[in-house]
Structure formats: C-alpha cells, structure tokens
BATOR-555146 format. One line per 3 residues: number of its first residue (from 1); their letters; for each residue x, y, z of N, C-alpha, C. Coordinates in Angstrom, 3 decimals. Layout:
N
NUM = a = X Y Z X Y Z X Y Z  ...
END
This chain:
310
1 = mgk = 32.612 -23.977 19.553 31.172 -24.004 19.797 30.615 -22.591 19.852  31.350 -21.660 20.572 30.885 -20.284 20.672 30.813 -19.618 19.315  31.822 -19.864 18.487 31.836 -19.252 17.160 30.684 -19.771 16.326
4 = hak = 30.375 -21.047 16.404 29.267 -21.631 15.634 27.940 -21.036 16.092  27.747 -20.902 17.413 26.490 -20.380 17.942 26.277 -18.943 17.508  27.351 -18.167 17.405 27.240 -16.770 17.015 26.650 -16.616 15.633
7 = hel = 26.936 -17.569 14.751 26.498 -17.472 13.354 25.302 -18.360 13.053  24.725 -18.968 14.090 23.555 -19.803 13.870 22.367 -18.941 13.451  21.615 -19.408 12.452 20.459 -18.669 11.966 19.282 -18.884 12.915
10 = vir = 18.759 -17.785 13.441 17.613 -17.823 14.346 16.502 -16.976 13.748  15.290 -17.531 13.672 14.141 -16.801 13.136 13.059 -16.757 14.202  12.563 -15.563 14.471 11.527 -15.386 15.495 10.759 -14.104 15.212
13 = nfr = 9.679 -13.908 15.966 8.913 -12.669 15.845 9.719 -11.478 16.373  9.404 -10.319 15.852 10.062 -9.087 16.274 9.725 -8.768 17.727  10.718 -8.189 18.456 10.539 -7.778 19.844 10.998 -6.333 20.021
16 = qed = 10.598 -5.724 21.116 10.959 -4.336 21.379 12.469 -4.140 21.390  13.196 -5.097 21.961 14.645 -4.944 22.058 15.358 -5.058 20.705  14.591 -5.389 19.649 15.193 -5.499 18.315 15.233 -4.169 17.568
19 = mpa = 14.723 -3.095 18.169 14.657 -1.817 17.476 16.017 -1.337 16.946  17.106 -1.390 17.741 18.408 -0.968 17.201 18.843 -1.818 16.003  18.638 -3.139 16.097 19.002 -4.015 14.978 18.138 -3.711 13.762
22 = lga = 16.865 -3.395 13.993 15.980 -3.047 12.887 16.433 -1.762 12.205  16.828 -0.773 13.002 17.314 0.476 12.422 18.529 0.265 11.548  19.471 -0.547 12.018 20.668 -0.836 11.228 20.298 -1.610 9.962
25 = fye = 19.349 -2.543 10.100 18.889 -3.325 8.950 18.236 -2.416 7.909  17.384 -1.511 8.366 16.710 -0.583 7.447 17.721 0.261 6.671  18.701 0.807 7.367 19.703 1.635 6.696 20.487 0.836 5.669
28 = avt = 20.816 -0.411 6.005 21.585 -1.240 5.074 20.767 -1.620 3.851  19.495 -1.952 4.063 18.651 -2.418 2.959 18.250 -1.278 2.036  17.924 -0.127 2.617 17.428 0.999 1.805 18.504 2.007 1.458
31 = ggq = 19.644 1.915 2.114 20.663 2.942 1.902 20.230 4.286 2.428  19.180 4.278 3.290 18.657 5.522 3.818 17.861 6.325 2.819  17.649 5.766 1.616 16.986 6.515 0.545 15.567 6.042 0.264
34 = get = 15.171 4.927 0.852 13.814 4.427 0.622 13.588 3.941 -0.793  14.647 3.463 -1.457 14.520 3.019 -2.852 14.063 1.575 -2.951  13.558 1.026 -1.885 13.005 -0.313 -1.889 11.686 -0.281 -1.121
37 = ifw = 10.819 -1.242 -1.370 9.567 -1.312 -0.624 9.860 -2.002 0.695  9.883 -1.238 1.743 10.257 -1.733 3.071 9.128 -1.416 4.033  8.516 -2.449 4.595 7.433 -2.239 5.552 8.013 -2.025 6.948
40 = wvg = 7.521 -0.982 7.632 7.909 -0.800 9.024 7.099 -1.762 9.882  7.595 -2.055 11.082 7.003 -3.125 11.896 5.689 -2.727 12.557  5.419 -1.423 12.635 4.187 -0.979 13.275 4.232 -1.143 14.782
43 = gee = 3.051 -1.106 15.403 2.966 -1.241 16.852 3.049 -2.685 17.297  3.123 -2.867 18.614 3.303 -4.206 19.169 2.188 -5.165 18.757  0.994 -4.618 18.507 -0.125 -5.471 18.096 0.122 -6.126 16.743
46 = nws = 1.113 -5.617 15.981 1.403 -6.154 14.653 2.591 -7.108 14.638  3.287 -7.247 15.743 4.545 -7.990 15.723 4.362 -9.484 15.525  3.161 -9.995 15.722 2.923 -11.409 15.411 2.971 -11.657 13.911
49 = nvf = 2.915 -10.590 13.111 3.005 -10.695 11.652 4.413 -10.444 11.125  5.360 -10.176 12.024 6.717 -9.785 11.636 7.704 -10.856 12.076  8.493 -11.354 11.121 9.474 -12.403 11.408 10.861 -11.915 11.011
52 = caf = 11.811 -12.087 11.928 13.170 -11.603 11.710 14.157 -12.772 11.777  15.145 -12.713 10.890 16.223 -13.706 10.888 17.485 -13.060 11.450  18.111 -13.713 12.409 19.296 -13.171 13.066 20.474 -14.127 12.912
55 = egd = 21.652 -13.538 12.760 22.925 -14.227 12.965 23.585 -13.524 14.129  23.565 -14.141 15.282 24.014 -13.448 16.477 23.053 -12.311 16.777  23.596 -11.099 16.960 22.770 -9.922 17.228 22.398 -9.175 15.956
58 = rmi = 22.856 -9.633 14.825 22.634 -8.913 13.570 21.401 -9.434 12.852  20.477 -8.530 12.537 19.307 -8.895 11.748 19.734 -8.975 10.284  19.501 -10.135 9.662 19.939 -10.315 8.278 18.767 -10.431 7.304
61 = akg = 17.550 -10.615 7.818 16.377 -10.680 6.946 15.137 -10.391 7.783  14.098 -9.879 7.121 12.842 -9.573 7.801 11.684 -9.788 6.839  10.621 -10.397 7.340 9.420 -10.589 6.537 8.188 -10.184 7.315
64 = qae = 7.159 -9.721 6.595 5.887 -9.350 7.220 4.721 -9.820 6.359  3.605 -10.081 7.021 2.364 -10.454 6.334 1.261 -9.540 6.825  0.326 -9.226 5.933 -0.774 -8.333 6.314 -1.967 -8.559 5.396
67 = vft = -3.156 -8.558 5.982 -4.380 -8.617 5.183 -4.601 -7.241 4.563  -4.622 -7.167 3.234 -4.857 -5.893 2.550 -6.328 -5.698 2.217  -6.967 -6.701 1.680 -8.399 -6.617 1.379 -9.053 -7.921 1.804
70 = svq = -10.252 -7.799 2.387 -10.979 -8.982 2.824 -12.378 -8.955 2.237  -12.815 -10.085 1.744 -14.134 -10.219 1.128 -15.197 -10.265 2.215  -16.271 -9.525 2.006 -17.356 -9.518 2.969 -18.382 -10.604 2.629
73 = pgs = -19.009 -11.211 3.624 -20.039 -12.219 3.351 -21.103 -11.673 2.407  -21.514 -12.519 1.471 -22.487 -12.099 0.474 -21.867 -11.617 -0.816  -20.531 -11.510 -0.865 -19.852 -11.111 -2.089 -19.894 -12.252 -3.103
76 = pae = -19.655 -11.971 -4.395 -19.634 -13.035 -5.400 -18.654 -14.146 -5.032  -18.973 -15.365 -5.402 -18.169 -16.522 -5.010 -16.735 -16.440 -5.519  -16.527 -15.733 -6.647 -15.181 -15.658 -7.215 -14.301 -14.617 -6.529
79 = akh = -14.873 -13.815 -5.650 -14.086 -12.813 -4.932 -13.048 -13.493 -4.042  -11.922 -12.829 -3.832 -10.826 -13.426 -3.064 -10.254 -12.431 -2.064  -9.945 -12.939 -0.888 -9.172 -12.155 0.068 -7.770 -11.937 -0.521
82 = rif = -7.123 -10.853 -0.110 -5.742 -10.605 -0.547 -4.863 -10.340 0.668  -3.873 -11.203 0.831 -2.907 -11.067 1.914 -1.549 -10.790 1.266  -0.927 -9.690 1.648 0.371 -9.321 1.072 1.501 -9.690 2.024
85 = vnl = 2.649 -9.978 1.434 3.861 -10.210 2.214 4.963 -9.282 1.704  5.896 -8.987 2.582 7.075 -8.196 2.246 8.272 -8.916 2.830  9.300 -9.136 2.038 10.467 -9.912 2.469 11.727 -9.221 1.968
88 = ral = 12.638 -8.921 2.896 13.893 -8.258 2.543 15.044 -8.879 3.330  16.241 -8.817 2.721 17.454 -9.330 3.362 18.571 -8.313 3.202  19.591 -8.451 4.023 20.747 -7.565 3.908 21.369 -7.683 2.519
91 = pgk = 21.946 -6.603 1.982 22.677 -6.696 0.713 23.722 -7.804 0.784  23.697 -8.668 -0.218 24.584 -9.823 -0.242 23.899 -11.077 0.260  22.844 -10.915 1.069 22.086 -12.059 1.570 20.841 -12.333 0.731
94 = ehq = 20.445 -11.366 -0.124 19.204 -11.547 -0.873 19.300 -12.663 -1.906  20.508 -13.119 -2.200 20.691 -14.232 -3.138 20.698 -15.587 -2.418  20.697 -15.570 -1.096 20.778 -16.803 -0.331 19.368 -17.316 -0.054
97 = hvv = 18.911 -18.225 -0.892 17.548 -18.726 -0.763 17.315 -19.467 0.547  18.363 -20.021 1.133 18.173 -20.735 2.402 17.674 -19.770 3.473  18.144 -18.514 3.432 17.707 -17.507 4.400 16.301 -17.033 4.058
100 = lda = 16.088 -16.657 2.790 14.771 -16.174 2.381 13.706 -17.248 2.575  14.030 -18.480 2.217 13.061 -19.567 2.352 12.659 -19.779 3.805  13.630 -19.688 4.711 13.337 -19.922 6.121 12.355 -18.874 6.653
103 = vyv = 12.520 -17.613 6.242 11.596 -16.568 6.671 10.261 -16.724 5.953  10.306 -17.081 4.669 9.072 -17.198 3.892 8.158 -18.286 4.451  8.719 -19.381 4.930 7.897 -20.445 5.524 7.094 -19.896 6.698
106 = cll = 7.711 -19.036 7.499 6.992 -18.410 8.613 5.882 -17.507 8.104  6.163 -16.763 7.032 5.145 -15.886 6.443 3.975 -16.693 5.898  4.286 -17.817 5.269 3.238 -18.669 4.702 2.332 -19.216 5.803
109 = dra = 2.931 -19.672 6.881 2.140 -20.178 8.007 1.273 -19.067 8.597  1.853 -17.873 8.734 1.096 -16.758 9.301 -0.035 -16.335 8.366  0.204 -16.366 7.061 -0.839 -16.014 6.101 -2.021 -16.970 6.219
112 = rel = -1.754 -18.240 6.437 -2.835 -19.216 6.618 -3.627 -18.921 7.889  -2.927 -18.495 8.949 -3.615 -18.134 10.184 -4.499 -16.901 9.970  -3.978 -15.930 9.233 -4.760 -14.725 8.956 -5.994 -15.059 8.124
115 = kag = -5.839 -15.924 7.134 -6.965 -16.315 6.293 -8.053 -16.993 7.131  -7.648 -17.764 8.111 -8.622 -18.470 8.954 -9.521 -17.503 9.710  -9.065 -16.261 9.901 -9.858 -15.280 10.595 -10.739 -14.442 9.688
118 = laa = -10.697 -14.695 8.375 -11.499 -13.945 7.412 -12.775 -14.709 7.072  -13.657 -14.052 6.342 -14.936 -14.672 5.978 -14.696 -16.005 5.289  -15.384 -17.049 5.748 -15.212 -18.387 5.197 -15.881 -18.494 3.831
121 = gyd = -15.418 -19.476 3.047 -16.029 -19.743 1.758 -15.383 -19.022 0.596  -14.333 -18.232 0.861 -13.651 -17.487 -0.199 -12.170 -17.854 -0.215  -11.613 -17.985 -1.413 -10.179 -18.226 -1.549 -9.409 -16.962 -1.160
124 = all = -8.111 -17.130 -0.977 -7.237 -15.997 -0.670 -6.049 -16.013 -1.617  -5.673 -14.840 -2.093 -4.466 -14.673 -2.878 -3.362 -14.195 -1.955  -2.199 -14.821 -2.067 -1.012 -14.353 -1.376 -0.257 -13.482 -2.381
127 = cvg = -0.036 -12.226 -2.040 0.480 -11.250 -3.004 1.759 -10.611 -2.500  2.517 -10.056 -3.443 3.740 -9.334 -3.105 3.940 -8.232 -4.125  4.507 -7.124 -3.670 4.857 -6.027 -4.567 6.296 -5.611 -4.349
130 = nka = 7.067 -5.539 -5.433 8.453 -5.098 -5.374 8.685 -4.037 -6.438  9.633 -3.147 -6.199 10.016 -2.209 -7.243 10.483 -3.003 -8.463  10.209 -2.476 -9.649 10.599 -3.175 -10.875 12.106 -3.407 -10.928
133 = aee = 12.871 -2.485 -10.349 14.330 -2.606 -10.371 14.851 -3.663 -9.397  14.005 -4.145 -8.499 14.443 -5.154 -7.530 14.356 -6.546 -8.166  15.176 -6.765 -9.164 15.082 -7.972 -9.979 15.334 -9.236 -9.175
136 = tyn = 16.211 -9.158 -8.187 16.514 -10.352 -7.388 15.272 -10.851 -6.667  14.529 -9.934 -6.052 13.313 -10.336 -5.340 12.211 -10.745 -6.304  12.093 -10.072 -7.425 11.076 -10.461 -8.408 11.332 -11.867 -8.939
139 = ryf = 12.597 -12.186 -9.212 12.935 -13.542 -9.666 12.662 -14.562 -8.566  12.961 -14.188 -7.339 12.744 -15.110 -6.229 11.274 -15.494 -6.144  10.381 -14.538 -6.168 8.955 -14.838 -6.028 8.380 -15.494 -7.279
142 = ewh = 8.797 -15.039 -8.448 8.205 -15.556 -9.679 8.808 -16.895 -10.077  10.103 -16.989 -10.086 10.756 -18.191 -10.593 10.969 -19.245 -9.507  11.336 -18.818 -8.317 11.646 -19.775 -7.256 10.391 -20.259 -6.537
145 = lgy = 9.446 -19.330 -6.263 8.256 -19.692 -5.494 7.028 -19.940 -6.361  7.066 -19.522 -7.628 5.948 -19.803 -8.526 4.827 -18.788 -8.521  5.080 -17.578 -8.021 4.077 -16.517 -8.098 3.868 -16.113 -9.558
148 = rhm = 2.668 -15.609 -9.859 2.351 -15.139 -11.211 2.186 -13.625 -11.219  2.648 -13.015 -12.288 2.540 -11.567 -12.410 1.077 -11.164 -12.522  0.648 -10.149 -11.721 -0.725 -9.642 -11.779 -0.800 -8.381 -12.632
151 = ydl = -0.070 -7.344 -12.226 -0.093 -6.068 -12.934 1.066 -5.212 -12.428  1.298 -4.098 -13.099 2.335 -3.156 -12.689 1.698 -1.865 -12.197  2.370 -1.226 -11.262 1.962 0.072 -10.757 3.060 1.087 -11.029
154 = ctm = 2.671 2.347 -11.104 3.689 3.391 -11.183 3.381 4.451 -10.136  4.434 4.960 -9.511 4.317 6.087 -8.598 4.555 7.356 -9.408  3.644 8.319 -9.266 3.753 9.576 -9.990 3.878 10.710 -8.970
157 = trd = 4.722 11.678 -9.283 5.027 12.767 -8.364 4.719 14.112 -9.011  4.141 15.020 -8.215 3.823 16.375 -8.683 4.622 17.383 -7.870  5.374 18.251 -8.559 6.150 19.312 -7.924 5.177 20.406 -7.477
160 = ltl = 5.011 20.577 -6.180 4.062 21.561 -5.667 4.641 22.969 -5.597  5.918 23.124 -5.951 6.465 24.479 -6.027 6.074 25.143 -7.342  5.519 24.366 -8.271 5.045 24.907 -9.542 3.568 25.284 -9.423
163 = pis = 3.095 26.205 -10.251 1.688 26.629 -10.174 0.734 25.458 -10.448  -0.442 25.536 -9.841 -1.485 24.528 -10.041 -2.669 25.198 -10.726  -3.001 24.718 -11.890 -4.129 25.300 -12.621 -5.436 24.791 -12.020
166 = pqr = -6.330 25.684 -11.604 -7.601 25.230 -11.021 -8.471 24.535 -12.056  -9.119 23.472 -11.638 -10.061 22.745 -12.490 -11.438 22.871 -11.852  -12.384 23.442 -12.558 -13.704 23.699 -11.981 -14.613 22.477 -12.102
169 = lpa = -15.434 22.288 -11.062 -16.468 21.263 -11.116 -17.582 21.717 -12.062  -18.317 20.778 -12.660 -19.461 21.151 -13.504 -20.508 21.921 -12.690  -21.325 22.683 -13.374 -22.389 23.429 -12.715 -23.302 22.475 -11.936
172 = gfe = -23.703 22.898 -10.760 -24.595 22.085 -9.943 -23.885 21.179 -8.963  -22.553 21.150 -9.004 -21.779 20.318 -8.082 -21.170 21.179 -6.981  -20.998 20.576 -5.829 -20.363 21.244 -4.710 -19.188 20.417 -4.211
175 = laq = -18.165 21.120 -3.746 -16.988 20.471 -3.175 -17.102 20.503 -1.657  -16.851 19.381 -1.012 -16.926 19.311 0.447 -15.698 18.599 0.991  -15.358 18.935 2.232 -14.229 18.320 2.921 -14.773 17.573 4.122
178 = rsl = -14.479 16.279 4.233 -15.057 15.457 5.281 -13.963 14.880 6.178  -14.335 14.641 7.443 -13.383 14.082 8.399 -13.604 12.595 8.650  -14.766 12.068 8.288 -15.109 10.656 8.509 -14.837 10.235 9.947
181 = ete = -15.305 11.031 10.886 -15.046 10.753 12.294 -15.939 9.660 12.860  -17.180 9.594 12.392 -18.112 8.637 12.988 -18.059 7.296 12.267  -18.495 6.265 12.979 -18.533 4.929 12.382 -19.466 4.890 11.181
184 = aeq = -20.592 5.616 11.264 -21.539 5.639 10.149 -20.904 6.265 8.912  -20.151 7.355 9.083 -19.479 8.006 7.953 -18.421 7.089 7.352  -17.701 6.392 8.212 -16.655 5.491 7.728 -17.257 4.341 6.930
187 = rey = -18.343 3.788 7.396 -18.971 2.672 6.682 -19.605 3.138 5.376  -20.121 4.356 5.363 -20.653 4.910 4.119 -19.540 5.064 3.088  -18.375 5.548 3.541 -17.242 5.690 2.634 -16.800 4.336 2.097
190 = lal = -16.683 3.348 2.970 -16.237 2.025 2.554 -17.213 1.397 1.555  -18.507 1.665 1.721 -19.497 1.140 0.777 -19.319 1.772 -0.602  -19.042 3.075 -0.644 -18.796 3.744 -1.923 -17.521 3.202 -2.570
193 = eae = -16.479 3.034 -1.758 -15.198 2.544 -2.273 -15.346 1.135 -2.828  -16.133 0.297 -2.147 -16.361 -1.078 -2.603 -17.175 -1.108 -3.891  -17.992 -0.090 -4.098 -18.751 0.025 -5.352 -17.808 0.204 -6.535
196 = iwp = -16.699 0.921 -6.320 -15.734 1.189 -7.392 -14.789 0.010 -7.582  -14.327 -0.554 -6.481 -13.352 -1.658 -6.541 -13.905 -2.865 -5.773  -14.905 -3.542 -6.318 -15.539 -4.651 -5.583 -14.595 -5.815 -5.301
199 = etp = -13.562 -6.003 -6.127 -12.644 -7.123 -5.924 -11.576 -6.813 -4.888  -11.306 -5.528 -4.659 -10.271 -5.144 -3.690 -10.784 -4.022 -2.800  -11.843 -4.265 -2.052 -12.401 -3.202 -1.211 -11.456 -2.815 -0.080
202 = lrl = -11.499 -1.544 0.279 -10.680 -1.042 1.370 -11.208 -1.573 2.701  -10.300 -1.981 3.570 -10.690 -2.448 4.901 -10.785 -1.262 5.857  -11.651 -1.386 6.856 -11.803 -0.328 7.848 -10.470 -0.039 8.527
205 = erl = -9.703 -1.089 8.829 -8.413 -0.890 9.493 -7.483 -0.029 8.661  -7.489 -0.217 7.343 -6.621 0.576 6.480 -7.115 2.026 6.398  -8.433 2.220 6.350 -8.975 3.578 6.347 -8.562 4.324 7.613
208 = ley = -8.677 3.660 8.752 -8.289 4.291 10.008 -6.789 4.569 10.055  -6.011 3.705 9.435 -4.568 3.926 9.346 -4.279 5.181 8.524  -4.963 5.341 7.395 -4.800 6.544 6.589 -5.163 7.789 7.396
211 = rrn = -6.280 7.715 8.142 -6.771 8.887 8.868 -5.799 9.359 9.953  -4.924 8.489 10.403 -3.981 8.871 11.459 -2.823 9.724 10.932  -2.691 9.839 9.626 -1.612 10.647 9.066 -1.889 12.137 9.256
214 = phw = -0.838 12.945 9.386 -1.031 14.390 9.557 -1.794 14.997 8.369  -2.667 15.937 8.672 -3.401 16.719 7.661 -4.291 15.852 6.771  -4.695 14.671 7.273 -5.566 13.816 6.456 -6.898 14.509 6.198
217 = tnl = -7.424 14.344 4.979 -8.751 14.851 4.662 -9.381 14.007 3.556  -10.686 14.058 3.485 -11.435 13.411 2.412 -12.188 14.495 1.652  -11.866 14.650 0.367 -12.536 15.625 -0.487 -13.569 14.899 -1.334
220 = vac = -14.765 15.452 -1.415 -15.821 14.836 -2.217 -16.490 15.881 -3.095  -16.931 15.449 -4.255 -17.757 16.261 -5.149 -19.171 15.709 -5.079  -20.130 16.566 -4.775 -21.514 16.127 -4.581 -22.459 16.844 -5.544
223 = eag = -23.480 16.129 -5.971 -24.567 16.710 -6.746 -25.859 16.425 -5.998  -26.554 17.486 -5.613 -27.807 17.368 -4.858 -27.621 16.494 -3.615  -26.462 16.637 -2.957 -26.199 15.911 -1.727 -25.688 14.502 -1.901
226 = tva = -25.571 14.044 -3.144 -25.091 12.684 -3.422 -23.633 12.725 -3.849  -22.804 11.876 -3.249 -21.377 11.841 -3.581 -21.193 11.290 -4.992  -20.536 12.084 -5.840 -20.238 11.659 -7.210 -18.788 11.221 -7.358
229 = gsl = -17.891 11.818 -6.586 -16.480 11.479 -6.669 -15.783 11.795 -5.365  -14.626 11.206 -5.156 -13.954 11.338 -3.863 -12.462 11.068 -3.996  -11.700 11.577 -3.035 -10.293 11.208 -2.880 -9.874 11.510 -1.456
232 = maw = -8.746 10.939 -1.050 -8.138 11.230 0.240 -6.792 11.886 0.006  -6.398 12.759 0.931 -5.090 13.410 0.856 -4.542 13.556 2.269  -3.212 13.508 2.399 -2.578 13.683 3.704 -1.087 13.931 3.509
235 = eee = -0.409 14.164 4.620 1.046 14.312 4.631 1.671 13.044 5.174  2.703 12.565 4.513 3.409 11.366 4.977 4.894 11.551 4.747  5.652 11.583 5.846 7.107 11.762 5.800 7.483 12.997 4.989
238 = gqg = 6.752 14.086 5.245 7.077 15.358 4.609 6.619 15.505 3.181  5.830 14.560 2.708 5.360 14.604 1.320 3.849 14.444 1.268  3.216 15.100 0.297 1.790 14.956 0.123 1.449 13.630 -0.529
241 = mte = 0.331 13.050 -0.119 -0.142 11.797 -0.692 -1.601 11.947 -1.100  -1.970 11.356 -2.224 -3.370 11.257 -2.612 -3.678 9.782 -2.855  -4.884 9.382 -2.473 -5.243 7.960 -2.522 -6.728 7.838 -2.798
244 = dvf = -7.113 6.705 -3.372 -8.526 6.385 -3.605 -9.246 7.470 -4.410  -8.638 7.859 -5.514 -9.292 8.820 -6.413 -10.348 8.059 -7.215  -11.619 8.416 -7.069 -12.638 7.716 -7.848 -13.812 8.624 -8.177
247 = vre = -14.471 8.293 -9.287 -15.714 8.943 -9.702 -16.704 7.825 -10.000  -17.899 7.936 -9.471 -18.908 6.899 -9.658 -19.431 6.908 -11.102  -19.882 5.746 -11.546 -20.232 5.509 -12.950 -21.121 6.591 -13.574
250 = pwr = -22.219 7.003 -12.982 -23.098 7.959 -13.670 -22.471 9.328 -13.925  -21.372 9.651 -13.227 -20.806 11.001 -13.314 -19.435 11.037 -14.011  -19.029 9.954 -14.593 -17.702 9.927 -15.220 -17.679 10.723 -16.528
253 = grg = -16.464 11.156 -16.887 -16.283 11.892 -18.133 -16.707 13.340 -18.067  -16.852 13.906 -16.862 -17.317 15.290 -16.711 -16.293 16.171 -15.998  -15.064 15.685 -15.872 -14.003 16.505 -15.285 -13.968 16.520 -13.768
256 = iag = -14.704 15.619 -13.130 -14.783 15.635 -11.664 -13.462 15.212 -11.032  -12.833 14.162 -11.565 -11.567 13.695 -10.993 -10.500 14.782 -11.074  -10.437 15.476 -12.212 -9.451 16.545 -12.362 -9.677 17.675 -11.375
259 = all = -10.960 18.028 -11.148 -11.275 19.095 -10.202 -10.911 18.694 -8.772  -11.188 17.446 -8.408 -10.836 16.969 -7.075 -9.324 16.953 -6.861  -8.601 16.475 -7.853 -7.139 16.411 -7.728 -6.525 17.804 -7.676
262 = sea = -7.043 18.714 -8.482 -6.551 20.087 -8.442 -6.748 20.700 -7.060  -7.924 20.452 -6.473 -8.195 20.962 -5.129 -7.281 20.308 -4.098  -7.049 19.003 -4.236 -6.184 18.297 -3.293 -4.742 18.806 -3.384
265 = lty = -4.244 19.028 -4.591 -2.885 19.542 -4.760 -2.742 20.930 -4.147  -3.769 21.760 -4.339 -3.741 23.101 -3.743 -3.749 23.011 -2.220  -4.554 22.101 -1.692 -4.603 21.878 -0.245 -3.222 21.474 0.282
268 = lqn = -2.567 20.528 -0.366 -1.249 20.065 0.072 -0.199 21.162 -0.093  -0.321 21.931 -1.143 0.588 23.062 -1.357 0.432 24.102 -0.251  -0.812 24.369 0.144 -1.086 25.404 1.155 -0.607 25.027 2.550
271 = igl = -0.438 23.724 2.821 0.086 23.338 4.137 1.608 23.247 4.126  2.210 23.691 3.002 3.660 23.847 2.946 4.447 22.688 2.382  3.779 21.747 1.715 4.501 20.598 1.162 5.050 20.930 -0.229
274 = asa = 6.211 20.338 -0.551 6.889 20.658 -1.805 6.553 19.695 -2.929  5.965 18.522 -2.600 5.630 17.555 -3.644 4.482 16.679 -3.181  3.845 16.031 -4.138 2.747 15.114 -3.844 2.889 13.878 -4.705
277 = qlv = 2.418 12.751 -4.184 2.517 11.486 -4.904 1.161 10.813 -5.008  1.037 9.980 -6.022 -0.078 9.047 -6.128 0.425 7.798 -6.831  -0.350 6.717 -6.719 0.017 5.450 -7.340 -1.140 4.998 -8.212
280 = trt = -0.833 4.520 -9.426 -1.873 4.039 -10.324 -1.343 2.862 -11.129  -2.249 2.089 -11.679 -1.844 0.972 -12.530 -1.341 1.502 -13.864  -0.326 0.831 -14.400 0.254 1.283 -15.659 -0.643 0.990 -16.857
283 = dna = -1.671 0.144 -16.683 -2.577 -0.151 -17.793 -3.832 0.727 -17.760  -3.865 1.726 -16.866 -5.001 2.643 -16.772 -4.668 3.897 -17.577  -4.887 3.811 -18.891 -4.477 4.896 -19.791 -5.182 6.204 -19.465
286 = aal = -6.469 6.146 -19.135 -7.220 7.366 -18.853 -6.658 8.082 -17.629  -6.353 7.316 -16.572 -5.803 7.919 -15.360 -4.424 8.503 -15.624  -3.586 7.773 -16.346 -2.243 8.267 -16.650 -2.302 9.577 -17.433
289 = sly = -3.235 9.664 -18.374 -3.384 10.878 -19.176 -3.817 12.049 -18.289  -4.799 11.816 -17.420 -5.277 12.876 -16.535 -4.171 13.352 -15.609  -3.462 12.425 -14.988 -2.417 12.809 -14.038 -1.294 13.563 -14.749
292 = gkl = -0.975 13.148 -15.968 0.044 13.858 -16.734 -0.362 15.296 -17.018  -1.630 15.518 -17.340 -2.114 16.880 -17.607 -2.060 17.756 -16.361  -2.159 17.123 -15.202 -2.108 17.871 -13.945 -0.680 18.075 -13.446
295 = gfi = 0.298 17.622 -14.209 1.696 17.872 -13.872 2.415 16.751 -13.160  1.777 15.598 -13.017 2.449 14.452 -12.404 3.421 13.821 -13.405  4.549 13.360 -12.915 5.490 12.604 -13.743 5.787 11.281 -13.048
298 = tts = 6.045 10.230 -13.829 6.327 8.907 -13.271 7.730 8.877 -12.686  7.837 8.426 -11.439 9.131 8.400 -10.765 9.602 6.992 -10.394  8.687 6.006 -10.363 9.126 4.634 -10.102 8.040 3.663 -10.533
301 = hek = 8.447 2.395 -10.709 7.517 1.341 -11.100 7.556 0.205 -10.082  6.425 -0.433 -9.914 6.313 -1.578 -9.006 5.653 -2.728 -9.745  6.129 -3.937 -9.480 5.537 -5.138 -10.058 4.835 -5.919 -8.951
304 = rys = 3.639 -6.400 -9.261 2.886 -7.160 -8.268 2.636 -8.571 -8.773  2.794 -9.527 -7.859 2.653 -10.939 -8.148 1.708 -11.571 -7.143  1.151 -12.721 -7.498 0.263 -13.421 -6.574 0.280 -14.918 -6.825
307 = mll = -0.189 -15.648 -5.839 -0.436 -17.076 -5.974 -1.601 -17.419 -5.047  -2.313 -18.482 -5.381 -3.425 -18.916 -4.555 -2.886 -19.507 -3.257  -3.427 -19.032 -2.134 -3.000 -19.539 -0.834 -3.727 -20.847 -0.567
310 = e = -3.004 -21.939 -0.622 -3.610 -23.263 -0.434 -3.814 -23.534 1.054
END
C-alpha cells in the first residue's frame, strides 16, 4: 500500500513548500539552459493559475494559464480574448498523455474561469506557444488536442559588443524617453498600442510587469509633440530586451523604427549588456529585413497554436 501511494499521481495548485521541487523540475526540463518555453510560477497571487502533478514528492509535470490579451467593451464583435497555456513534463514523461491530459483538464477549467472574468459577448482563443524543436509538445497540442497552427515567431539576437551604427530620425522629429509612471500615461500608451494591434492589445497588467524589469524605459519619436513611433527596452536575466516596436500609419516608411531601435541598442549597450533580443513574426518580411540590417540574427523559432475556448 505504501509503495502504491508513493507513486500515486496527485495534481493540485502550486504551494510555497513546492519551491525545491519546482527548482529540480526546472533544471530537469530545461537542462539549465532555457532551451524550452518554461513559465515561472510568479507570486502567490498567480498560483491559482498553476497546476502541478506529483508522484510522491517529485514534481513530474506543471501547467499554467494566463490571460494575454483581453478585448475591451465596444471592440468589433469578431475580436477575441486570448488566454495562453504552458504545459511541461519531466523528460521521459512528455510522451505520457495520461499525465499531460490530467494537468490539461485543470488548465482548461481554469481558462474558462478566467474567461468568465473578461468582457462578456466576445469569444476567447485558448493559445499555446512552443519552440519549433519541441516536436513532442507541438504534436500533443495539434494532433492530440486539435489545436490549429496560427503563426510562427522567431527570436532575434544582436551582439552588443559590436559597433552600432546610429540611425537618425527625419528632420522635425524628437526622441524622448518616458517612464509611464502615471495612470494617465499608461492608458495613453495602451491606446496607442491598441491602435497598432487592435486584435491583440496589450493589457495594463502586462505593461506593469514589463515596467518592473531593471532599466526599463519607453523610447518614443515625436513630431510636434505627437507620438509617431515607440518601443520598450529593459534588462532581463542579464540580457537586453526590446518589445512593442511600432510606428503609426501616417509616419511609416521614414526610418523611424530603425532610429528607435538604434537608440535602444545603444542604451542597452551603455548599461553594460552584451546582447539584446526581440521577437517578431516570421511572415513580417519588412521587420525581418530591418532587424537584419541592424545586426540581429535569428537564434530560435516558436510555433503558436490556438483553439476556440468553448
């Protein structure tokens, strides 16, 4: 009886006392190299979204759910909330669908609870992103669960030990650095971001999460006081990050994105970082061309899938 109980599969929400088991699980799943998409559990306020599978004291699988984008009331009827999930198992266990399925059922139930708290009247997509090389997980979601492929992303890296060629803004433009400290500034930023990506607008919670990173800043290019383009930059785990690079429609094709990125790379270089990363869709030829000219090279690919959350 004791031997059977030791190996019984138990699934529950993450707890503080699970930290040592989580650390061992992380090392086993990633090999300490971060070559897989692995979500950290976050603070205690997030643990209701985290489900762990145990055999005895050993964590053998972990899943998380999170609202990535939420549709605001008044948006077009076809707009959809997007809730992402992340699911990983110990090496050798990722082929055991009985384990993955048991955790996934918890994620599905939690995703429905999260959707209930979002604006009513809009559908929700349940989404997942895995590295392209993680074929076992991609097959699991696509073939076993019926998710459909949405698009591919690529991570691009820039060596900051190499020189950065300055890119000048057009005449009449000014470069500014913003902290977005006030609620009014944050909402103004979110409105601009939603103008560029109306189907996947950034949530305030995610913006605040970005701002908590070391050396976070928002760089903007302005003409006559009006924001024409913007990006965010910060340090994360010893590496520079750039996010939300955009130029508004009336000002595109004038070199603004290149000037902003050049300034951001110089900023990250000056705070002592050796490399910088960004993520873009693989079907965005214009962005890929620009990033390549600025010295970025592709270092990994990610595949994203979705299904309608019933």
